[in-house]
N, C-alpha and C positions, 0 to 999 in steps of 0.2 A: 488587509485580510489577516485574520488571526485564527489559528486552529485552537478551538476552545475545549475539545475533548478528543481523546484517542482511546479506542478499545482494541485490545489485542486478544486473539484466541490462538494460543500456540497449538501446533499440530505435531504429533509424534508419528512420523512415517518415514519411509525409505526415500521419498522424493526430496527435491531441493527446497520445496516450500516448507518454511519453518513456522509460519503463522499467517492468519488472516486478520486484517485490521479494518477498522472503520474510523473515519475522522469526522468531526463536526466543525464546520467553519462558521465563525461569528455567531455561535449559538442558534443558527437558523438554517443550516444546509448540511446534510449528511452525505458522505460518499462511503459506500460499503464495498467490501471485497477487494481491498488492496492486498497484495500478497507480499510478505517478507520472504525473500528468496536468498539462499546461500549459493552464490555463484563462485566461479573460479577466482575472481578478484575480490571476494568478500561479500558481505551482506548488501542487498539493495531492495528497493521497494518497487514493485510492478503495479501499474494502474489497473483498474478493473477492465476486463476484456469480455467479449462475447464472440461466438462463432457465427459467421455469415452462412447463408444457404450453400455457398460453394466451398465451405470449409476453411476459409481464411479467418484469422483472428484479428479483431479491430478493437482499439481502446473505446470504452464507453465514456470515460471521463479522463481528462489529462490536463496538466498545467500547460500554459502557453509559452512559458519562458523557463530558462534553466535556473534562475534564482528561486522561483516558486517551487520547482521540482526539488531543488536542494533543500529548501526549508521543510517541505513535507517529508522528505526522506529522513532528514535529521531528527525531526520530532517523532516520527513513527519508529525509527530504529532505537531512539532513546527509550520510548515506552516499551518496546520489545525487550530491551536489555534489563529493564526494571521489573518486567512482569515475572510472576512466579511460574 
């Protein structure tokens, strides 16, 4: 699996969310609404989530292993740091 495109939309707000990202995987699959968040231990990437009818939040898409999560986070944060 290779991330072939990353799009970053920076957000100016009072919240911890600094940007919304979309990634393209292997030029054929897009995942939108990843969030770049400034947490107490630094920046991290949160996967897309939605609210259930009872108010819980659940991931819509997420990596199945820590290596894939780390790879996605590294690439998205690099693109965030390079974005204007």
